[in-house]
Backbone as JSON, one array per atom type, in Angstrom:
{
  "sequence": "MTTVRVSARAIRSGASLLLVLAVLFCACPRVSAQEATLPATPAAAQAAAIDSKANGARLAVGGDVTTPLSLSVADLSGFPRKTVKVMNEHTGKEETYQGVPLAEILKRAGVPQGAALRGAALATYVRAEGEDGYSVVFSLAELDAGIQDSDVLVADTVDGGPIPDKIGPLRLVAPHEKRPARWVRMLSSITVVKPSH",
  "N": [[144.33, 57.06, 88.28], [142.16, 59.61, 87.44], [140.62, 60.74, 84.56], [139.48, 63.77, 83.35], [137.29, 64.94, 81.03], [136.77, 67.81, 79.22], [134.73, 69.66, 77.22], [135.2, 71.85, 74.4], [133.06, 73.54, 74.08], [131.96, 73.69, 76.68], [134.05, 74.97, 77.97], [134.0, 77.45, 76.65], [131.43, 78.33, 77.44], [131.73, 78.53, 80.22], [133.73, 80.46, 80.32], [132.37, 82.6, 79.21], [130.42, 83.02, 81.16], [132.04, 83.77, 83.34], [133.06, 86.15, 82.3], [130.71, 87.73, 82.14], [130.05, 87.9, 84.87], [132.33, 89.27, 85.79], [132.02, 91.74, 84.48], [129.6, 92.62, 85.63], [130.41, 92.81, 88.31], [132.29, 94.86, 88.2], [130.72, 96.94, 87.24], [128.72, 97.41, 89.11], [127.94, 99.43, 91.96], [130.04, 99.62, 94.81], [129.44, 98.69, 98.17], [130.33, 99.45, 101.34], [130.77, 97.8, 104.51], [130.24, 99.63, 106.49], [128.61, 101.44, 105.2], [126.33, 100.09, 104.6], [122.83, 99.73, 105.05], [121.25, 97.78, 106.03], [118.97, 96.19, 108.24], [120.13, 94.78, 111.29], [118.96, 92.73, 112.75], [116.0, 90.57, 112.94], [114.07, 91.94, 114.47], [114.91, 94.58, 114.14], [114.47, 94.83, 111.42], [111.68, 94.63, 111.35], [111.01, 96.92, 112.81], [112.01, 98.85, 111.07], [110.28, 98.5, 108.92], [107.85, 99.23, 110.09], [108.45, 101.89, 110.69], [108.71, 102.91, 108.06], [106.11, 102.66, 107.1], [104.82, 104.29, 108.91], [106.04, 106.72, 108.3], [104.89, 107.3, 105.84], [102.23, 107.49, 106.4], [99.19, 109.35, 106.69], [96.91, 111.49, 108.31], [93.83, 112.53, 107.47], [91.88, 115.35, 108.02], [88.77, 116.59, 107.75], [85.72, 117.77, 106.18], [83.1, 119.51, 107.73], [84.85, 121.75, 108.66], [86.87, 124.6, 109.54], [89.53, 124.7, 108.86], [90.91, 122.47, 106.95], [92.95, 119.58, 107.47], [95.98, 117.74, 106.89], [97.75, 115.43, 108.3], [100.89, 114.17, 109.26], [102.58, 111.42, 110.91], [104.84, 112.49, 112.06], [104.07, 115.2, 112.23], [102.08, 115.0, 114.19], [103.61, 114.34, 116.39], [104.53, 116.73, 117.34], [102.41, 117.9, 118.6], [100.42, 118.64, 121.6], [100.59, 116.0, 123.97], [99.2, 112.95, 125.29], [98.89, 110.3, 127.67], [97.42, 107.14, 128.05], [96.22, 104.37, 129.95], [95.06, 101.16, 129.31], [93.01, 98.19, 129.46], [93.61, 95.42, 127.54], [91.18, 93.65, 126.09], [91.39, 91.31, 124.68], [93.87, 90.09, 125.19], [94.06, 90.32, 127.9], [95.9, 91.9, 129.15], [97.46, 94.88, 130.43], [97.8, 97.83, 128.51], [99.71, 100.62, 127.35], [98.95, 103.51, 125.8], [100.03, 106.24, 123.79], [99.52, 109.49, 122.52], [97.83, 112.02, 120.61], [95.23, 114.01, 121.91], [92.02, 113.68, 120.48], [90.34, 115.87, 120.56], [92.14, 118.02, 120.55], [93.16, 117.93, 117.94], [90.82, 118.44, 116.51], [90.3, 121.02, 117.44], [92.45, 122.42, 116.24], [91.62, 122.22, 113.66], [89.62, 123.99, 113.59], [87.13, 123.47, 114.73], [84.2, 124.06, 116.65], [84.48, 124.44, 120.21], [84.2, 124.05, 123.79], [82.71, 126.91, 125.24], [81.74, 127.8, 122.79], [80.52, 125.64, 121.71], [77.43, 124.99, 121.3], [73.81, 125.08, 121.02], [72.76, 124.48, 117.68], [75.21, 123.4, 116.96], [75.64, 121.33, 118.72], [74.56, 119.1, 117.59], [76.38, 118.2, 115.82], [78.55, 115.74, 114.43], [81.32, 113.41, 114.54], [83.1, 111.46, 112.33], [85.19, 108.73, 112.33], [87.53, 106.99, 110.41], [89.11, 104.01, 109.27], [91.86, 102.6, 107.34], [90.92, 100.2, 106.4], [88.25, 100.61, 105.92], [86.52, 100.48, 108.07], [84.4, 102.31, 110.16], [83.47, 104.71, 112.68], [81.31, 106.65, 114.84], [81.23, 109.63, 116.74], [79.55, 111.91, 118.85], [80.07, 115.41, 118.65], [79.93, 116.67, 121.11], [80.57, 114.58, 122.88], [83.31, 114.54, 122.71], [84.22, 116.88, 123.73], [85.97, 118.47, 126.24], [84.82, 120.24, 127.99], [82.35, 119.26, 128.44], [82.45, 116.47, 128.92], [84.92, 114.09, 130.11], [86.35, 112.4, 127.89], [88.74, 111.54, 126.83], [89.49, 110.57, 124.3], [91.8, 109.42, 122.0], [94.21, 109.97, 119.44], [96.31, 107.71, 118.83], [99.82, 106.99, 118.56], [101.78, 105.46, 119.58], [102.33, 102.41, 121.38], [102.84, 100.92, 124.45], [105.34, 102.16, 124.58], [106.5, 101.91, 122.04], [106.32, 101.97, 118.37], [103.04, 101.58, 116.95], [101.98, 98.4, 115.91], [101.89, 97.28, 112.43], [99.44, 95.94, 111.73], [97.48, 97.2, 113.18], [98.13, 99.86, 113.15], [99.77, 102.71, 111.6], [98.52, 104.63, 113.14], [96.04, 104.83, 115.66], [92.75, 105.06, 116.78], [91.77, 105.55, 120.04], [89.5, 104.92, 122.56], [89.46, 105.23, 125.68], [87.73, 105.03, 127.95], [85.53, 103.54, 127.4], [83.45, 100.64, 127.73], [84.01, 98.45, 126.11], [86.2, 97.96, 123.27], [84.8, 98.84, 120.89], [84.56, 101.18, 119.41], [87.12, 101.8, 118.76], [89.49, 102.56, 116.37], [91.44, 100.99, 114.1], [94.42, 101.46, 112.11], [93.93, 104.18, 111.51], [92.77, 106.64, 109.29], [91.23, 108.83, 108.48], [89.38, 111.68, 109.66], [86.26, 112.98, 109.84], [84.21, 115.76, 110.07], [80.82, 116.39, 110.6], [78.08, 118.42, 110.07], [74.74, 118.18, 110.65], [72.16, 118.71, 108.24], [69.39, 120.97, 108.36]],
  "CA": [[144.2, 58.44, 87.94], [140.92, 59.86, 86.75], [140.76, 61.74, 83.51], [138.27, 64.56, 83.17], [137.22, 65.53, 79.69], [135.99, 69.03, 79.15], [134.6, 70.02, 75.82], [135.47, 73.24, 74.06], [131.8, 74.28, 74.3], [131.86, 73.93, 78.12], [135.04, 75.98, 78.31], [133.5, 78.75, 76.17], [130.29, 78.72, 78.3], [132.3, 78.94, 81.5], [134.45, 81.72, 80.11], [131.34, 83.63, 79.01], [129.82, 83.28, 82.46], [133.02, 84.54, 84.1], [133.11, 87.49, 81.72], [129.5, 88.44, 82.57], [130.21, 88.19, 86.3], [133.35, 90.31, 85.94], [131.42, 93.01, 84.05], [128.65, 93.02, 86.67], [131.15, 93.18, 89.51], [132.92, 96.16, 87.97], [129.72, 97.98, 86.95], [127.87, 97.66, 90.28], [128.6, 100.21, 93.0], [130.45, 98.86, 95.98], [128.92, 99.18, 99.43], [131.14, 98.95, 102.44], [129.97, 97.34, 105.64], [129.81, 100.8, 107.24], [127.58, 102.16, 104.46], [125.13, 99.26, 104.46], [121.76, 100.14, 105.94], [120.37, 96.65, 106.29], [118.78, 95.96, 109.67], [120.98, 93.69, 111.77], [118.17, 91.67, 113.35], [114.6, 90.58, 112.51], [113.35, 93.01, 115.18], [115.26, 95.84, 113.49], [113.79, 94.83, 110.13], [110.28, 94.93, 111.61], [110.94, 98.33, 113.2], [112.21, 99.65, 109.86], [109.04, 98.41, 108.14], [106.86, 100.05, 110.78], [108.82, 103.29, 110.48], [108.43, 103.33, 106.69], [104.66, 102.83, 106.98], [104.49, 105.47, 109.7], [106.49, 107.91, 107.58], [103.99, 107.58, 104.73], [100.84, 107.6, 106.86], [98.65, 110.69, 106.88], [95.56, 111.58, 108.86], [93.08, 113.62, 106.82], [90.82, 115.92, 108.86], [87.99, 117.42, 106.83], [84.29, 117.91, 106.38], [82.67, 120.84, 108.16], [85.91, 122.37, 109.48], [87.35, 125.83, 108.91], [90.89, 124.46, 108.39], [91.2, 121.05, 106.7], [94.32, 119.21, 107.82], [96.57, 116.48, 106.46], [98.79, 115.34, 109.31], [101.77, 112.99, 109.27], [102.94, 110.98, 112.26], [105.8, 113.49, 112.56], [103.3, 116.38, 112.62], [101.39, 114.71, 115.45], [104.58, 114.28, 117.49], [104.73, 118.08, 117.84], [101.19, 118.36, 119.28], [100.33, 118.22, 123.01], [100.41, 114.55, 124.02], [98.57, 112.37, 126.48], [99.11, 108.87, 127.84], [96.31, 106.43, 128.7], [96.42, 102.94, 130.19], [93.82, 100.42, 129.08], [93.11, 96.74, 129.52], [93.32, 94.77, 126.26], [90.23, 92.59, 126.4], [91.76, 90.08, 123.97], [95.03, 89.46, 125.84], [93.95, 90.44, 129.35], [97.06, 92.64, 129.64], [97.37, 96.34, 130.37], [98.59, 98.48, 127.46], [99.85, 102.06, 127.52], [98.93, 104.22, 124.52], [100.36, 107.65, 123.85], [99.19, 110.18, 121.29], [97.25, 113.36, 120.67], [93.78, 113.99, 122.12], [91.26, 114.01, 119.27], [89.83, 117.23, 120.74], [93.21, 118.94, 120.13], [93.2, 117.93, 116.47], [89.61, 119.14, 116.06], [90.52, 122.45, 117.75], [93.34, 122.97, 115.2], [90.86, 122.26, 112.41], [88.64, 125.07, 113.71], [85.83, 122.95, 115.16], [83.83, 124.74, 117.89], [84.65, 123.72, 121.47], [83.94, 124.84, 125.0], [81.51, 127.76, 125.24], [81.25, 127.94, 121.41], [79.78, 124.43, 121.36], [76.07, 125.11, 121.84], [72.76, 125.16, 120.0], [72.79, 123.53, 116.56], [76.52, 122.74, 116.9], [75.61, 120.13, 119.54], [74.14, 117.97, 116.74], [77.51, 117.86, 114.95], [79.2, 114.48, 114.78], [82.66, 113.16, 114.01], [83.27, 110.09, 111.84], [86.58, 108.29, 112.23], [87.59, 105.85, 109.49], [90.39, 103.35, 109.1], [92.23, 102.21, 105.97], [90.14, 99.02, 106.01], [86.87, 101.01, 105.7], [85.77, 100.48, 109.32], [84.21, 103.68, 110.65], [82.66, 104.89, 113.88], [80.81, 108.01, 115.0], [81.15, 110.25, 118.06], [78.99, 113.26, 118.8], [81.1, 116.4, 118.99], [79.82, 116.92, 122.55], [81.29, 113.52, 123.58], [84.75, 114.78, 122.61], [84.52, 118.19, 124.3], [86.36, 118.36, 127.64], [83.92, 121.07, 128.79], [81.12, 118.5, 128.68], [82.86, 115.23, 129.58], [86.32, 113.7, 129.93], [86.35, 111.14, 127.13], [90.14, 111.19, 126.59], [89.68, 109.86, 123.02], [93.17, 109.69, 121.61], [94.8, 109.48, 118.19], [97.54, 107.14, 119.37], [100.87, 106.6, 117.61], [102.66, 104.5, 120.24], [101.76, 101.51, 122.38], [103.89, 100.37, 125.32], [106.62, 102.81, 124.31], [107.0, 101.7, 120.68], [105.34, 102.22, 117.31], [101.9, 100.66, 116.88], [102.23, 97.43, 114.83], [101.21, 97.51, 111.15], [98.08, 95.41, 111.61], [96.53, 98.12, 113.81], [98.67, 101.21, 113.11], [100.57, 103.37, 112.63], [97.67, 105.46, 114.0], [94.87, 104.11, 116.17], [91.86, 105.84, 117.63], [91.56, 104.82, 121.29], [88.49, 105.51, 123.45], [89.85, 104.44, 126.85], [86.75, 104.9, 129.02], [84.4, 102.73, 126.96], [83.49, 99.3, 128.32], [84.68, 97.57, 125.15], [86.83, 98.8, 122.25], [84.05, 98.8, 119.64], [84.79, 102.41, 118.63], [88.54, 101.98, 118.51], [89.69, 102.41, 114.92], [92.82, 100.66, 113.74], [94.89, 102.05, 110.85], [93.15, 105.41, 111.36], [93.21, 107.41, 108.12], [90.51, 110.09, 108.3], [88.43, 112.22, 110.62], [85.35, 113.86, 109.1], [83.24, 116.47, 110.91], [79.58, 116.53, 109.84], [76.97, 119.17, 110.66], [73.52, 117.74, 109.97], [71.37, 119.79, 107.63], [68.06, 121.07, 109.0]],
  "C": [[142.92, 58.6, 87.13], [141.14, 60.96, 85.74], [139.43, 62.45, 83.36], [138.32, 65.18, 81.79], [136.3, 66.74, 79.71], [135.94, 69.44, 77.69], [134.91, 71.5, 75.61], [134.25, 74.1, 74.31], [131.66, 74.62, 75.78], [132.85, 75.01, 78.56], [134.57, 77.36, 77.86], [132.34, 79.23, 77.04], [130.78, 79.22, 79.64], [133.01, 80.27, 81.4], [133.46, 82.86, 79.93], [130.7, 84.02, 80.34], [130.77, 84.11, 83.32], [133.13, 85.97, 83.6], [131.92, 88.32, 82.16], [129.62, 88.82, 84.04], [131.23, 89.29, 86.54], [132.8, 91.67, 85.56], [130.45, 93.51, 85.11], [129.36, 93.5, 87.92], [131.75, 94.57, 89.36], [131.9, 97.27, 87.81], [128.89, 98.34, 88.17], [128.62, 98.48, 91.3], [128.92, 99.33, 94.19], [129.86, 99.52, 97.23], [129.76, 98.59, 100.53], [130.21, 98.53, 103.57], [129.47, 98.53, 106.45], [128.69, 101.54, 106.54], [126.29, 101.38, 104.37], [124.09, 99.7, 105.48], [120.79, 98.99, 106.2], [120.2, 96.47, 107.78], [119.55, 94.72, 110.1], [120.19, 92.51, 112.3], [116.76, 91.67, 112.77], [113.79, 91.67, 113.19], [113.64, 94.36, 114.54], [114.57, 95.95, 112.13], [112.31, 95.18, 110.31], [110.11, 96.4, 111.98], [111.11, 99.23, 111.99], [110.96, 99.64, 109.0], [107.95, 99.26, 108.76], [107.16, 101.52, 110.55], [108.48, 103.75, 109.07], [106.94, 103.52, 106.48], [104.24, 104.1, 107.72], [104.89, 106.75, 108.97], [105.56, 108.27, 106.45], [102.55, 107.81, 105.15], [100.45, 109.06, 107.04], [97.25, 110.57, 107.44], [94.89, 112.78, 108.22], [91.96, 114.06, 107.77], [90.05, 116.89, 107.98], [86.53, 117.44, 107.18], [83.96, 119.35, 106.75], [83.67, 121.43, 109.17], [86.34, 123.66, 108.78], [88.74, 125.66, 108.32], [91.11, 122.97, 108.17], [92.68, 120.77, 106.95], [94.71, 117.89, 107.16], [97.83, 116.32, 107.32], [99.58, 114.05, 109.19], [101.99, 112.59, 110.73], [103.93, 111.98, 112.88], [105.09, 114.77, 112.99], [102.67, 116.18, 114.0], [102.36, 114.69, 116.63], [104.85, 115.67, 118.07], [103.52, 118.65, 118.56], [101.26, 117.99, 120.77], [99.95, 116.73, 123.08], [99.8, 114.12, 125.35], [98.85, 110.87, 126.49], [97.9, 108.28, 128.55], [96.68, 104.96, 128.86], [95.07, 102.26, 130.05], [94.08, 98.93, 129.23], [92.71, 96.18, 128.16], [92.42, 93.58, 126.55], [90.58, 91.27, 125.72], [92.9, 89.34, 124.67], [94.94, 89.47, 127.36], [95.11, 91.21, 129.97], [96.82, 94.14, 129.53], [98.29, 96.86, 129.27], [98.61, 99.98, 127.73], [99.93, 102.69, 126.13], [99.31, 105.67, 124.76], [100.03, 108.27, 122.49], [98.59, 111.55, 121.57], [95.75, 113.25, 120.94], [93.05, 114.42, 120.83], [90.71, 115.43, 119.37], [90.86, 118.28, 120.31], [93.29, 119.05, 118.62], [91.99, 118.67, 115.92], [89.72, 120.64, 116.31], [91.38, 123.1, 116.66], [92.66, 123.04, 113.83], [89.75, 123.31, 112.46], [87.24, 124.61, 114.1], [85.47, 123.6, 116.5], [83.97, 123.84, 119.12], [84.33, 124.65, 122.62], [82.64, 125.63, 124.89], [80.93, 127.93, 123.84], [80.44, 126.73, 120.96], [78.42, 124.48, 122.05], [75.08, 125.16, 120.7], [72.88, 124.07, 118.95], [74.13, 122.78, 116.47], [76.55, 121.46, 117.73], [75.13, 118.9, 118.76], [75.25, 117.52, 115.79], [78.11, 116.53, 115.41], [80.51, 114.32, 114.03], [82.73, 111.7, 113.6], [84.76, 109.8, 111.7], [86.62, 107.03, 111.39], [89.01, 105.32, 109.37], [90.63, 102.99, 107.65], [91.41, 101.03, 105.47], [88.66, 99.33, 105.8], [86.01, 101.01, 106.96], [85.62, 101.92, 109.79], [83.28, 103.69, 111.85], [82.29, 106.36, 113.99], [80.83, 108.4, 116.48], [80.38, 111.55, 117.88], [80.1, 114.22, 119.19], [81.11, 116.67, 120.49], [80.56, 115.84, 123.36], [82.79, 113.8, 123.66], [85.17, 116.09, 123.27], [84.79, 118.06, 125.79], [85.49, 119.22, 128.55], [82.62, 120.35, 129.11], [81.44, 117.17, 129.38], [84.32, 114.92, 129.28], [86.37, 112.36, 129.2], [87.76, 110.64, 126.89], [90.36, 110.39, 125.31], [90.97, 110.37, 122.41], [93.46, 109.19, 120.21], [96.19, 109.01, 118.6], [98.52, 106.79, 118.26], [101.92, 105.7, 118.26], [101.85, 103.63, 121.19], [102.93, 100.88, 123.13], [105.27, 100.89, 124.93], [107.18, 102.63, 122.91], [105.94, 102.01, 119.64], [104.22, 101.19, 117.36], [102.13, 99.71, 115.71], [101.36, 97.68, 113.59], [99.76, 97.07, 111.11], [97.04, 96.29, 112.3], [96.97, 99.58, 113.71], [99.03, 101.65, 111.73], [99.77, 104.31, 113.53], [96.46, 104.64, 114.41], [94.06, 105.06, 117.03], [91.52, 105.0, 118.85], [90.57, 105.6, 122.14], [88.6, 104.77, 124.78], [88.77, 104.2, 127.9], [85.53, 104.07, 128.61], [84.56, 101.31, 127.47], [84.11, 98.26, 127.4], [85.18, 98.42, 123.99], [86.12, 98.8, 120.89], [84.28, 100.05, 118.78], [86.28, 102.75, 118.53], [88.74, 101.71, 117.02], [91.16, 102.14, 114.66], [93.15, 101.27, 112.38], [94.09, 103.32, 110.5], [93.67, 106.25, 110.2], [92.47, 108.73, 107.95], [89.56, 110.38, 109.45], [87.56, 113.2, 109.83], [84.32, 114.44, 110.05], [82.0, 116.75, 110.06], [78.54, 117.29, 110.66], [75.71, 118.73, 109.94], [72.75, 118.93, 109.39], [69.99, 119.79, 108.28], [66.99, 121.1, 107.97]]
}
């Protein structure tokens, strides 16, 4: 037979620990399995993370516009949408992006288009910038459907799902360019600039 000796100090420490645990158990709110909102799978956890970033993302449209805009991903979902298919030069696979034509966003900001885009307005340019500081420039005429079909898109989905964090939740896609040099990941702002004379 083995005899176990327990000191009075150990008993008091154990009792104190049990008391603390009992207090915490009683003080903390209980969550039933039905109320828990934890994602069930790693894929669900990733989707929840993407959704939370997308919910906080905003696209600022400013500069020389009559109506500055601050658009959420939810705002963009109510705009006219377009789908484009492109070849990803890195993976060699076709991708399908869906989003709002940049021309539509510029129209809502009061930027001249169509017949109103003439004279000095043809020197206007649009700078698109991502959260990482990368920026590109398009002439306003390049984005006007009355001059050419550029189909430049502010995309919020790729292949039917949210755009992954490392390039989204918004991405500027220029589908007809030979390489994606003017594609902007993590798109955060669009600035319209009229050059001074």
